N, C-alpha and C positions, 0 to 999 in steps of 0.2 A: 341709408334706405330708400326704398322704392315708392314710387307713387301709380297708381295702376289706373290706366286712363282711358275709359268706355262710352265711348258716345254709341246712342240711341233715338230711334226713332219706333214710338210704337211699338212696343216691347212690356207693357204693364205685366203680362204674365212669366214674364222671364227674369225678371229684377229681381226678388227677393231670393230663389234658389242661388243664383249666381250670385249676388253679393255674399252670402254664407259661405260659399265655395271661398272666394274671394279672400274672406277672414281666415280661414282654416290653413291657406297654403306656408307650406314649409319655407318661408324666405321672407325677409324683411321691409313686410309692406308696411309704409305708416299713415296713407292716404289712399281713398280710391276717388276717383274724381268721375262721375257721370257727368255728363253733355248730352242734355235731353235738346232734340236738336227739331224744338216745334211739335213735339206729337199732338197728338189730338184724341189719342183715349187717355186713359186713368194713368199712364208712367210717370208725370210727375208725383201723383198725388201716393204714388205707393213711393215714390222714392223720398219724399220730405215723411212718411210715416217711418220708413225704417232708418231715418239721422237719429231717431231718440232711440234705438236698438244699438245701433252701430256708431260711434261717435269717429271712428275713419271716415267714414261717407261725406264727401259733398257734393253738391247738387248744383250744378250752371246750366243756365236754361237759354236758346236760342230763342227770339220770337219770331222767326220764322225759319220753315227749312230753309238751309243753307247745303246741304250734302257733306258726305263723311270725314272728306279732307277739311274742311270748316270745322267741324266738331272736336277732330283731332287738334287741331292748331288750338284752338280756345281753350282746351283741357289742359292741353302741354304748357301754354304759357301760363296758365294761372295754376300750375303744379309748384310746389315745394319741396322737391328732392331733385336730384341732378337725376339720378338715374329714374326713367319711364318706362313702363312695362304698358302696352295698348294691348287692347283683347276687343273682341266682336258681343254686342249686348245680348246676342241671341241664343248664347248659350254652346252652340258648338264646339267652340276653343275650350279645352277643360284648362280650369287656373293651375289645376295639380301641374299642370307641365310649367307656370312660371318657378317655380324651385330648381326645375331643366334650363331652362333657358340664364337664368341667375348663375346658374355654378358653370354652365358654359362663359358665360360672359367674365366671372373673375378666373377661370383659366385660361383662355383665350388672351385678357389683361395682362396677366401675370406672364405668359410665353412671349408675346410679343411686344410688350412696351410701348401700346400705344392705343390711338381710340379704338374702338369696337362695339359693334352692333351684332345681335344677336336675330338673326331670323327664323322663325321657326317656319317649317315645311309639313303642311299635312300628310299623314300618310292614310289610306282607304278613306278617301273623303264620302263624308253622307249625304250626297248630293243626288238629285235626279241626273240621268244620264245625258240631258241635252246641257247643263249645268256644268258639268263634269268633261264632256268633250268641248264646249268652247271654251272653258277655261284652259284646259289643257293646251288649247292651239293657240290662244291667246300666250300664254307662257312661251310657249315655244318660238313664236314671232318676235316677243318683246325681248328674250334672252338672245334672239339672234343678232336682234338688231343695236341692243343694247351693252351683251357681253357682261352683264351682270351675276353671270353664273348663277343664279336664282330659279330653281326647281319652281317654285309656286310663290310668288311675290302677294296674291292674294288672301295669303295665310296673316291676316290680323293680330296674331300674338309675335309681338317682337319686344326686342327691350332694347335702349341705346339712349344714351346721354342726352339731357334736354338743351343742354346748348348746340349739339350738334344738330339737333334736328330744327332748333330755331336760326341756324346758320343758313338752312337749306332755303332757294327760291319757293316761294309760295304760289300755286295754283292750284284750279279746282281738279280734284280728282289727282292731286299729284300724291295720294298714299297707295296708289300701286307700281308707284314709280321709287318708292323709299332706298329698298335697297342701289341701283344706279346712283342714286342723287348723293347719298353719302360714300360711295366707293368716289363720285366725283370729289367731294370733300377731303378727300383722304382719308376716310374711317374702314378699317377694316372691319369684312362681313363675312360672320360666323353662321355656320346653318345647323339647325339640329332637327331632327322631325319628331314631329309632336301629334297627338290625338287629334280626331276628327269625330264629332259627335252626331247624332240626327237632329234637327229641330226641334224640341219638345213643345214649343208653341208659338204661334202668329205666323206672320209667312215674311215670304224674303221679299227686301227690299229692291232688291236688281233684277233686269230683264236680262235676256241676252242681245236682244239688236240695240239696245239703246248704248248697252257699254260698248257693243262693236265700233257704233255711228261715233263717238267721241275718243277711242280708244286709239285710231290711226292717227287724229291729228297730235294729243298728248304725245304718242310714240316719238313721233318727228319731232315735238317742239325737246322732248328730252334729250334726242339724239344731237338737236343743234346745241345742248346746254353744255354736253359732254362736249362736243370741238372747243367751244368757245368755254372751257373749262378756267377755275380760276388759277392763278400760275404759280408756280412747284418753285420757285426761286426763292432762296432764302434771303431774308433778311437782316444783318448786323447794324447794331447802333454803334458808330464809331464815338469815344469816349475820349481818344486821347485830345 
């Protein structure tokens, strides 16, 4: 079974249609966890009202804004299933693609018989030109430095095992580097093209300058983690 984790900040107008779509996906979703990261609009009130209609819905609140990585960590720790799907709360990820990433996961797992993560990669991004260009540059730089073979790490639609995620080193903004961090832990990363939709309501919580300023130090930190990665030496207990 799958737990869908959705971090949100001031997304009151996008919540109900997105929850409706998640419930309707053709995949074994048994719980939907919304993590409210200190919203100041009616996000919490909308979520509370929807819980009566959708028993799968769980709501977790941060008392103050702490960022997307923190909200994801909170939701994934609280999840009741081993399989996790993460999704943006702005409605730009299409929940119908959950079925696609789940099928890819099952195919990859059976074919390679090892731990797998599936990373969505957006086709035909429905964002401003400035945002697309800055993201393209950041993705190329990250891919060059980290060699994670991921074209679009900023796509929030991902599927992985809860245990694998919680084994990663936690730091703020880590959600931008999940493929590289998973590879560091010996997880196979598969990629699948997914759709991307225009934002129907609300405003983006990210600028371009703020992400660029923190991105360089984060990138160097992840590269250091790769170099100082965990040992791959096999360990066997001697029972003689």
